[in-house]
Rosetta silent file (secondary structure, phi, psi, omega in degrees, C-alpha in Angstrom):
SEQUENCE: MIKLTDAMHDADFVLVDGEMFETEYLRVPDEYTVVDDVVLEARRGEDEIAFTRGDVDGAESLGDGVYRLKSGALLRFLTGATVH
SCORE:     score description
SCORE:     0.000 S_00000001
   1 L     0.000  148.138 -179.232    8.378    2.891  -13.203 S_00000001
   2 L   -86.111  134.827  174.209    4.840    2.549  -11.788 S_00000001
   3 L   -70.357  154.344 -179.360    3.770    5.203   -9.353 S_00000001
   4 H   -61.157  -37.939 -177.268    2.663    3.991   -5.879 S_00000001
   5 H   -67.066  -32.436  175.338   -0.859    5.241   -6.411 S_00000001
   6 H   -71.477  -38.194  178.976   -1.088    3.077   -9.602 S_00000001
   7 H   -68.452  -30.887  178.561    0.390    0.095   -7.747 S_00000001
   8 H   -69.069  -32.665 -171.078   -2.232    0.481   -4.947 S_00000001
   9 L   -57.402  118.606  174.403   -5.150    0.358   -7.274 S_00000001
  10 L    66.549   22.134  176.448   -7.211   -2.840   -6.790 S_00000001
  11 L   -67.646  135.209  177.523   -4.408   -4.528   -4.666 S_00000001
  12 L   -93.275  -28.509 -177.948   -5.607   -7.585   -2.730 S_00000001
  13 E  -137.263  161.180  173.883   -2.504   -7.836   -0.660 S_00000001
  14 E  -139.402  132.565  178.216    0.343   -5.662    0.485 S_00000001
  15 E   -98.445  120.326 -176.321    3.763   -6.906    1.582 S_00000001
  16 E  -118.950  117.563 -175.266    5.073   -4.696    4.353 S_00000001
  17 L    43.215   43.110  175.836    8.712   -5.282    5.322 S_00000001
  18 L    81.776    3.593  174.558    8.407   -8.830    4.060 S_00000001
  19 E  -105.644  130.138 -171.829    5.215   -9.665    5.864 S_00000001
  20 E   -88.319  133.956  176.829    2.025  -10.365    3.821 S_00000001
  21 E  -128.331  147.677  172.234   -1.206   -8.547    4.765 S_00000001
  22 E   -96.541  134.384 -174.404   -4.605   -8.696    3.128 S_00000001
  23 E   -73.796  131.779  174.059   -5.958   -5.353    2.198 S_00000001
  24 E  -106.689  -28.058 -179.182   -9.322   -4.490    3.924 S_00000001
  25 E  -144.239  132.905  178.184   -9.692   -0.805    2.941 S_00000001
  26 E  -142.777  116.850  173.478   -7.897    0.821    0.120 S_00000001
  27 L  -124.431  119.280  174.737   -8.351    4.450   -1.151 S_00000001
  28 L   -70.171  121.853 -177.602   -5.987    5.634   -3.763 S_00000001
  29 L   -58.654  140.186  177.814   -5.015    9.176   -2.722 S_00000001
  30 L  -136.504 -171.326  179.360   -6.467   11.951   -4.873 S_00000001
  31 L   -65.576  -13.846 -178.015   -6.879   15.699   -4.643 S_00000001
  32 L   -96.757   -7.034  178.947   -9.649   15.269   -2.054 S_00000001
  33 L   -91.100  147.693  178.273   -7.593   13.216    0.480 S_00000001
  34 L  -111.427  172.891 -174.239   -5.684   15.048    3.162 S_00000001
  35 L   -55.817  -32.843 -174.469   -2.561   14.071    5.125 S_00000001
  36 L   -94.553    0.401  177.653   -4.427   12.422    8.010 S_00000001
  37 L   -74.451  133.289  176.331   -6.819   10.398    5.811 S_00000001
  38 E   -71.763  130.655 -177.045   -6.374    6.633    6.006 S_00000001
  39 E  -118.710   -9.333 -179.583   -5.606    5.274    2.547 S_00000001
  40 E  -153.288  127.243  167.452   -4.736    1.669    3.465 S_00000001
  41 E  -128.912  137.421 -177.846   -5.831   -0.778    6.124 S_00000001
  42 E  -146.685  160.048 -173.906   -4.701   -4.397    6.028 S_00000001
  43 E  -138.019  141.597  171.593   -4.830   -7.485    8.310 S_00000001
  44 E  -134.969   98.078 -178.227   -2.750  -10.533    8.853 S_00000001
  45 L    65.065 -124.804  177.976   -4.558  -12.762   11.450 S_00000001
  46 L   -87.810   -4.975 -178.861   -4.915  -10.545   14.497 S_00000001
  47 E   -86.748  133.872  175.926   -2.367   -8.011   13.280 S_00000001
  48 E  -129.319  147.662  175.131   -3.655   -4.840   11.654 S_00000001
  49 E  -132.349  159.132  178.539   -1.866   -2.061   10.011 S_00000001
  50 E  -147.216  146.910  177.672   -3.015    1.365    8.616 S_00000001
  51 E  -130.582  143.350  173.414   -1.246    4.036    6.494 S_00000001
  52 E  -101.966  172.624  173.310   -2.357    7.606    6.021 S_00000001
  53 H   -55.295  -42.641  177.773   -1.792    9.772    3.042 S_00000001
  54 H   -56.697  -34.945 -179.668    1.056   11.388    4.963 S_00000001
  55 H   -65.291  -45.173 -170.316    2.655    7.923    5.323 S_00000001
  56 H   -92.604  -20.070 -179.552    2.627    7.172    1.665 S_00000001
  57 L   -62.703  133.632  177.312    3.196   10.593    0.112 S_00000001
  58 L    80.756   15.000  176.760    6.739   10.818   -1.296 S_00000001
  59 L   -58.068  140.175  179.072    7.287    7.041   -1.428 S_00000001
  60 E   -99.275  122.316  178.472   10.434    6.153   -3.290 S_00000001
  61 E   -77.271  130.713  178.592   10.207    3.495   -5.993 S_00000001
  62 E  -101.399   -0.229 -175.044   12.956    0.953   -5.655 S_00000001
  63 E    93.294  164.931  176.243   11.990   -1.026   -8.767 S_00000001
  64 L    55.409   24.588  179.166   10.220   -4.336   -9.068 S_00000001
  65 L    76.203   14.625  175.974    7.074   -2.750   -7.486 S_00000001
  66 E  -103.118  135.679 -175.849    8.761   -2.068   -4.205 S_00000001
  67 E  -126.796  141.821 -179.907    8.361    1.319   -2.568 S_00000001
  68 E  -107.825  125.137  177.947   10.200    2.802    0.435 S_00000001
  69 L   -81.779  165.802 -179.635    8.125    5.088    2.670 S_00000001
  70 L   -60.377  -28.801 -177.402    9.682    8.125    4.567 S_00000001
  71 L   -75.152  -12.981 -175.821    9.422    5.901    7.711 S_00000001
  72 L    98.193  -10.733  176.268   11.704    3.363    5.967 S_00000001
  73 L   -59.553  140.872  177.841    8.982    0.734    5.617 S_00000001
  74 E  -105.509  125.955  179.213    9.130   -1.252    2.375 S_00000001
  75 E  -120.107  148.616  172.971    5.723   -1.877    0.613 S_00000001
  76 E  -145.193  121.361  177.582    4.805   -3.972   -2.381 S_00000001
  77 E   -91.614  135.835 -173.601    1.178   -4.274   -3.640 S_00000001
  78 E  -133.378  145.567  178.189   -0.052   -7.511   -5.025 S_00000001
  79 L  -114.663  135.263  178.004   -3.236   -8.630   -6.799 S_00000001
  80 L   -66.615  143.632  179.275   -4.556  -12.208   -6.454 S_00000001
  81 L   -81.659  143.739  177.802   -4.524  -14.277   -9.637 S_00000001
  82 L  -109.389  118.902  174.462   -7.846  -15.442  -11.185 S_00000001
  83 L   -97.816  128.543 -179.087   -7.720  -18.777  -12.815 S_00000001
  84 L  -104.714    0.000    0.000  -10.388  -19.372  -15.615 S_00000001
């Protein structure tokens, strides 16, 4: 199974509870990030969401790239396809 931090890397989009958001800021948590540091900001039209390291720490992998946060929110990170 892929760890959440690996799934976050270079994600263009994040599916949050079935709603698609475009990532605007993404910082894969490392040893320098603290609980209150924002690691993800995303937007869908006028709607904005943000998650801190505390929000994503301990996320449970449900398979197929879906992760459940402690809050119960379901996340899935997606990368846009490039056609050559």
